[in-house]
N, C-alpha and C positions, 0 to 999 in steps of 0.2 A: 803287816802294816807298812806300806810303801817299800817293801823289800828291806827294811831295816831290822836287824836282829836285836836281841836283848843287850848284847855287849855294846853295840853302837848307841843304843838309847842311854845306857849308863854314862858313856863318854860324853854325849851331848848334854846330859843333865849336869855332869861335873863342870863342863866348860861354861854352861849357863850360870851355874852357881858362882863360879869364880868371876865372871864378867859382871853379872848383875848384883850379886851379893845376897846373903841369906835373908835380909829384911825385905827386899823388893821382889824376890823370886815368886812368892805366892801371889802378889798383886799382878805380876807379869803373866803368870799362868792363868789367872782368872780373866784377865783382859784378852789374852790369846784365845781362850776357850769361848768367851762371849763373841769375839770376832768371827771365829769359825762357825759358831751356831747361827749368827745373823746371816753370814754368807750362805749357809746351807738353806736357811728359811727363804732367803731371797731367790735362790736358784729353784727351789721347790715351787715357789709362787709363780715364777716365770714359766716353768714347765707346765704347771696346771693351766695357766692362761693360754699357752700354746695348744694344749690338748683340747680345751674348750673351743677355741677358735677353729681348730681342724674339724671337730665334731660338727660345729655349725656349718662349715663349708661343705662337709659331706652330706648333711641333711639338705642343703640347698641344691647340691648336685643331684641328689636322689629325686628331688621334686621336679626335675627337668628345667625348663626355661622359665618357670614361674607363671606362665600364662594361664594355667589351669584354674587358678584362683583369682584371676584379675577380673575387674568389672567389665572390661571390654568383651572378654570371652563370654561371660554370663549374659551380657546384654545381647550379643549376637545370637546366642542360643535361644533367648526368649523371643527375639525378632524372628528367628527361623520358625519357631513354634507358632507365633502370631500369623506369619505369612501362610504357613501350612493350614492353619485354622481358617484363614480368610479364603484360601483356595477351596477348601472343603465346603465352606458355607456357600461360595459362589456356584459350586457344582450342583448342590442340592436344590 
């Protein structure tokens, strides 16, 4: 854990006990643990949001320029079919 051995953890605990005192040490540890947990949850949330955004961007890039599903392309395709049908009707 962070390259700190067991002996260093004991020394840090003793110094914290001397500075804070035995009555406030459990409250300090509880507050510190809650702060670390909240920070971890926040970073996980940001990571998830970034992953979702990147997935959405990849899907958009895979679809091309997006004109395949636009109304203008569909309209021009139907106009082409109508023109072809009109030419076929005029020839007969």
